[in-house]
MARTI-265753 format. One line per 3 residues: number of its first residue (from 1); their letters; for each residue x, y negated, z of N, C-alpha, C, CB. Coordinates in pm, whole numbers. Glycine has a CB too. Layout:
NUM> A> X,Y,Z,X,Y,Z,X,Y,Z,X,Y,Z | ...
END
This chain:
1> MFD> 12751,-11103,9682,12630,-11116,9582,12767,-11080,9396,12522,-11355,9610 | 12718,-11022,9265,12729,-10934,9202,12810,-11024,9080,12595,-10856,9184 | 12918,-11047,9105,13045,-11119,9018,13000,-11067,8856,13235,-11046,9075
4> EGA> 12906,-11067,8783,12905,-11016,8638,13012,-11162,8520,12688,-10998,8589 | 13080,-11257,8559,13125,-11291,8526,13328,-11186,8552,13056,-11414,8561 | 13287,-11109,8638,13431,-10998,8650,13388,-10878,8584,13486,-10947,8820
7> KFR> 13300,-10832,8576,13264,-10761,8479,13257,-10743,8371,13213,-10749,8483 | 13180,-10871,8317,13210,-10934,8136,13376,-10920,8061,13180,-11138,8137 | 13476,-10931,8265,13576,-10914,8140,13693,-10855,8196,13617,-11055,8062
10> REY> 13624,-10755,8258,13631,-10611,8265,13628,-10512,8114,13507,-10576,8356 | 13525,-10618,8102,13431,-10543,7944,13517,-10547,7752,13243,-10684,7923 | 13638,-10687,7837,13651,-10755,7760,13855,-10698,7745,13578,-10914,7808
13> EEC> 13844,-10666,7851,14018,-10656,7903,14000,-10517,7856,14080,-10684,8100 | 13910,-10432,7825,13920,-10254,7730,13913,-10328,7591,13746,-10101,7755 | 13795,-10362,7616,13793,-10372,7412,13893,-10432,7357,13669,-10465,7332
16> RRQ> 13987,-10464,7420,14140,-10553,7358,14218,-10457,7405,14195,-10726,7423 | 14196,-10399,7453,14279,-10245,7469,14259,-10187,7379,14252,-10148,7573 | 14179,-10110,7382,14151,-10047,7230,14165,-10117,7061,14005,-10013,7242
19> AGV> 14149,-10238,7062,14129,-10275,6968,14347,-10222,6942,14035,-10448,6970 | 14436,-10267,7100,14524,-10274,7043,14572,-10107,7027,14604,-10376,7106 | 14556,-10026,7058,14552,-9848,7034,14514,-9827,6954,14490,-9756,7104
22> TRD> 14453,-9839,6836,14378,-9802,6719,14425,-9853,6595,14248,-9841,6732 | 14490,-9794,6489,14563,-9788,6451,14409,-9838,6266,14671,-9644,6514 | 14420,-9801,6302,14224,-9852,6156,14184,-9954,6206,14033,-9735,6150
25> PSS> 14190,-10014,6030,14199,-10161,6037,14048,-10160,6025,14297,-10252,5919 | 13999,-10108,6040,13780,-10220,6046,13794,-10133,6238,13520,-10084,5843 | 13848,-10083,6272,13766,-10062,6397,13840,-10124,6496,13737,-9916,6435
28> KAQ> 13961,-10180,6391,14004,-10313,6517,13967,-10458,6570,14114,-10350,6495 | 13955,-10480,6342,13817,-10545,6382,13695,-10593,6466,13784,-10517,6350 | 13639,-10417,6487,13506,-10391,6569,13510,-10440,6717,13474,-10234,6572
31> WLL> 13655,-10356,6705,13648,-10402,6869,13690,-10550,6890,13758,-10307,6968 | 13807,-10594,6810,13832,-10736,6837,13674,-10794,6879,13907,-10816,6691 | 13581,-10826,6767,13425,-10814,6740,13374,-10834,6887,13371,-10653,6668
34> FAA> 13396,-10653,6949,13293,-10637,7150,13395,-10717,7172,13274,-10452,7291 | 13500,-10732,7210,13575,-10806,7332,13568,-10987,7287,13769,-10736,7344 | 13530,-11056,7174,13494,-11165,7160,13343,-11229,7185,13533,-11173,7056
37> EWQ> 13215,-11052,7236,13103,-11084,7300,13085,-11111,7404,13041,-11027,7295 | 13197,-10965,7453,13186,-10959,7657,13339,-11094,7641,13259,-10701,7784 | 13343,-11142,7554,13456,-11299,7657,13352,-11392,7655,13634,-11399,7561
40> ERA> 13287,-11394,7507,13153,-11522,7573,13078,-11510,7691,13027,-11538,7482 | 13008,-11410,7658,12935,-11360,7821,12979,-11386,7965,12937,-11214,7835 | 13064,-11309,7960,13177,-11423,8068,13217,-11552,8109,13272,-11421,8050
43> ETA> 13234,-11635,7998,13176,-11767,7998,13106,-11783,8082,13117,-11806,7903 | 12960,-11752,7977,12839,-11807,8029,12856,-11738,8149,12702,-11785,7950 | 12786,-11607,8200,12818,-11598,8397,12901,-11668,8419,12873,-11463,8479
46> EAL> 13017,-11787,8412,13111,-11773,8517,13108,-11902,8506,13244,-11692,8511 | 12966,-12008,8371,12958,-12192,8369,12826,-12149,8524,12860,-12312,8141 | 12726,-12006,8473,12606,-12041,8557,12631,-12007,8694,12479,-11970,8512
49> AKR> 12722,-11923,8755,12730,-11874,8892,12848,-12030,8878,12790,-11666,8936 | 12915,-12131,8859,12977,-12218,8960,12862,-12358,8933,13170,-12249,8923 | 12743,-12297,8809,12607,-12424,8843,12538,-12438,9005,12450,-12376,8734
52> EAD> 12515,-12263,8967,12414,-12259,9089,12523,-12233,9228,12284,-12112,9065 | 12651,-12227,9260,12757,-12300,9375,12709,-12413,9387,12914,-12321,9344 | 12782,-12553,9279,12713,-12656,9332,12634,-12681,9315,12733,-12732,9333
55> TAS> 12514,-12642,9268,12399,-12668,9295,12412,-12606,9456,12293,-12607,9184 | 12377,-12492,9531,12361,-12434,9637,12447,-12504,9770,12393,-12299,9603 | 12600,-12614,9719,12627,-12696,9842,12576,-12846,9866,12767,-12702,9852
58> AK> 12571,-12847,9694,12478,-12988,9717,12385,-12988,9776,12428,-13049,9623 | 12283,-12911,9866,12210,-12893,9977,12176,-12942,10073,12227,-12838,10013
END
């Protein structure tokens, strides 16, 4: 099964890394916004995967 949560976490980490190396405040802010969006997607995907796993184990 494809682990979307892990993929989204990797994107989050990359955006955080980019924010850490840029010197431009505007670019840093944009990278941090991207990171926040990826983090939200990761959390949503992880919650969905947990719900699906719980449903499957209850059968």
